C-alpha positions in Angstrom: 13.6 45.4 39.8 16.4 43.5 37.9 16.1 42.8 34.2 18.7 40.9 32.2 18.4 42.6 28.8 16.5 45.7 27.9 15.9 47.5 24.6 16.3 51.3 24.7 15.1 53.5 22.0 16.3 57.1 22.3 15.8 60.1 20.1 16.5 63.8 20.2 15.5 66.5 17.9 15.6 70.3 17.4 13.4 72.5 15.3 15.7 75.0 13.6 18.9 73.1 14.4 19.8 74.8 16.7 16.4 75.6 18.1 13.8 74.4 20.5 14.8 70.8 21.3 13.4 67.7 23.0 14.3 64.1 23.9 12.3 60.9 23.7 13.2 57.6 25.5 11.5 54.2 25.5 12.7 51.3 27.5 11.2 47.8 27.0 11.9 44.2 27.8 12.9 41.8 25.1 9.2 40.6 25.2 8.1 44.2 24.4 6.8 45.1 27.8 7.0 48.9 28.3 9.0 49.8 31.4 9.6 53.5 30.8 8.8 56.2 28.4 9.5 59.9 28.5 9.3 62.9 26.2 10.8 66.2 27.5 11.7 69.6 26.2 15.4 70.4 26.9 15.6 74.0 25.8 17.7 75.3 22.9 20.1 72.8 21.3 21.2 71.2 18.0 19.9 67.9 16.8 23.2 66.1 17.8 23.2 67.7 21.2 19.6 66.5 21.7 20.5 63.0 20.5 23.3 62.8 23.2 21.1 64.3 25.9 18.5 61.6 25.1 21.1 58.9 25.4 22.4 60.2 28.7 18.9 60.4 30.1 18.2 56.8 28.9 21.3 55.5 30.8 20.0 57.2 34.0 16.5 55.8 33.5 17.8 52.3 32.7 19.8 52.2 36.0 16.6 51.6 38.0 16.0 48.3 36.2 19.5 47.0 36.9 20.0 45.5 33.5 22.9 43.2 32.6 22.7 44.2 29.0 21.3 47.1 27.0 20.5 47.2 23.3 20.6 50.9 22.5 18.7 51.8 19.3 19.3 55.2 17.8 18.4 56.8 14.4 21.5 59.0 14.7 24.3 57.2 12.9 26.8 59.8 14.1 26.0 59.1 17.8 26.1 55.3 17.3 29.4 55.4 15.5 30.9 57.9 18.0 29.8 55.8 21.0 31.3 52.6 19.3 34.5 54.5 18.8 34.4 54.3 15.0 34.1 58.1 14.5 36.1 60.7 16.3 34.3 63.4 18.3 35.6 66.7 16.8 32.8 69.1 17.7 33.7 71.0 20.9 30.0 71.3 21.8 29.5 67.6 21.5 32.6 66.3 23.2 31.5 67.0 26.8 28.1 65.2 26.0 30.0 62.3 24.5 32.2 62.1 27.6 29.2 62.2 29.8 27.5 59.5 27.8 30.6 57.3 27.9 30.9 57.8 31.7 27.2 57.0 32.1 27.5 53.8 30.1 30.5 52.7 32.1 28.8 53.5 35.4 25.8 51.4 34.4 28.0 48.3 34.4 25.9 46.5 31.7 27.0 45.1 28.4 25.9 47.7 25.8 25.4 47.4 22.1 24.6 50.3 19.9 22.5 49.9 16.8 21.7 52.4 14.1 18.1 52.0 13.1 15.9 53.8 10.5 13.7 56.5 11.9 10.6 54.4 11.2 12.0 51.8 13.6 12.5 54.4 16.2 9.0 55.9 15.8 7.9 55.6 19.4 10.8 57.7 20.7 10.5 60.1 17.7 6.8 60.6 18.5 7.7 61.5 22.2 10.2 64.1 20.9 7.6 65.7 18.6 4.8 65.6 21.3 7.1 67.3 23.7 7.9 70.0 21.2 4.3 70.4 20.3 3.4 70.8 24.0 1.2 67.7 24.1 
């Protein structure tokens, strides 16, 4: 099913940093119609690793909707600025995830914008992370 523009909220979190980690992804239309949501435990990771894993998963999930444009909304300023190319990726554990995220974005073939949002504006994805970590 083809959609022109989609909104993607993605979040990752770890308890302990590093510690048990999970991701949360929400994909909606511009009109707010929920197309996809997922919360999933990803094992042991840092917060930043979990944020990137959520973004990578979001690109894979978005592919099924064949979007022409994605508005990616993250509460991680670091990931947003690294994906935009404004911050260098210095961490050796993050660099392969950044490279995978960049490759996934390119493979999608959609116009992508990255927006840093406050956590309260990413509440749905954040809730999915916490529910996954709580075993709900």
